[in-house]
C-alpha angles and dihedrals in degrees: 000000000000118000122257115268117257094247092059092052090049092052091052090051089052090061097041095086097054090046091052090048090051090052092052092045091050089052089050092049090049089052091048092049092050102038105015095071090052091051091048091051091051089048090050092052090053092048092043090064089067108029104014135261096258093060090059100048091086093054092046092054091049092050093050091048092050091051092050092046092049091049092051091047093052093046091051092048092051092049090049092052092049093049093048092050094049092047092052093047091049091048092052091046089054091051098043119120121215122205114229139165121247141176134204125247104239145153113283139171110244133187097205116231123201122194128205125191089219143342129197112221119209134188120228093209120046135129139181119244104223136192118238093204138040121248146105123301106245102175138005113207099190138046138210112303094012116150112235138180129223111280095019113140112251100179143345124237128204122215110176094196094066097065088046091052090048090053091048093050090048089056090049091050091051091052091047090051090054091050091046091054091052094045091047092054091047091048093051093047093049089047090062094040095051090053089054092046091243094125133031124256090246092059091050092049091052092052091048093050092050090052094049092045090053090051091051092048091054090048092053092046091052090051089050090051090050089053091053090048089052089050089051089053089050089061083091113079109213132204110258094209145003111278147081131311104245098172137011111205097184137050131194109289095028118127115235128196123219110276094020121135118251100180142358113237123189147159102245099170087106121035129181140202133185130210140169119244137184126235090258091056090046090055090053091051095052128149091047095202093063116128114250141174132212131218125189131213123285095244093053093048092049089055090049095052091044086066091065103260114165108160110100091355109170097153117226090346091066111131132187123209114235139172140185113264101178144007123197120224099020120254093254092056115087111244138151093218133018134196115232125190122206129195120208123206104229097172089134088064092225099120126069134197099272144093118298125188135210094026119182123198116196125194110224096203112078122223128201112231142151104270144171132195113278088232088071091070112097120243115278089009135088097186108051131080138163112244121201108226119209142242088011092058092218134130128250123193104221134186116224138178116237132201135173121003141189129200094292111014138050129206118245113215096178142349099058136064129209109279097028111136118227127191112247102180141032095026094149111107096013120137139192112278095016112147114235143163117230131206110204115229112231108233132184 
């Protein structure tokens, strides 16, 4: 609340002396009432010894009456002074004039700004790079945020059992080759002998079957060896698509099971987020095809640049073009809430698919609207202002409807006319009908 004017304080000081005198007199009267009668009685007793008590009763009654009358008079005078002072102070309070700062509602060019506490960006194209085999990560060839192409090696895995199995199958193949050589010689010999009638057909058939079985065994062992070789080739985990390494799940020395993800690869040149909006917010966003940019909070950007980003680095002034790609239901369909999808141009590669806070969306196309300073809006309210009425010089608390806003000004959809003066500072303690003086703020 504003302080009392100097003249009111001075008036109160003018009445302080009589009030103090009245207080002292009342104390005196109280003392007289309490102790005076006793003194008078003692005096009467002394007088009564000479002239008689009866002759002094009249004077005693008169004295008591005078004391009571004087007490009542002083009390009434003090009450009168107090009443008169309070009335004068109240009158001057009613007529006091505060000095405030105001601004006119007028047409302005705004670049509407919309703020969001947070948005979660998502990529439409992203895949996990997985290992086909289990093993231990020996080397990682990429790092966080590396650009990769499809088929590029990401890491190498070691599985010590595969070389051992290859050695074992090579031994088996060597043994099978030895057996094949023996069975082949026997088969060829029996083939000649059966034609000469030197051996039976059964003996020849047995030699032939042994030879063919040995051939098949070698064939199966070679296939087994090829499988182990393929597994050895799969010790390299490859990128499943062109894109950027968003996350690396494994480091050298980590064990990895077959089918486990090693890294997350995605195309983050375009990121999207979805939110729900009301019809009022939709009206502020119209037309939907307007060009806009997005800025993210200081803390998030500081973390980004701490990771070594250089491309497109503009510090805290970094902006990202974005546009609306869908609205459900459509604008011409009645709905309490709508789902709107945004797409962000992340060609600089600075953003990632994650949650960002303190997001600001700025419309690049200016619009001319009736606007007032945002400081005119009362605390905890976006639809109330104090209007300075002329020529009365009094305040009126008025409800308005607001629309788009930028950093300093807010659009007025209804409740004010061009030229209306709103209070932009010192609104605390103001009331309807209060008389004030306003200094207009000069604005560009």
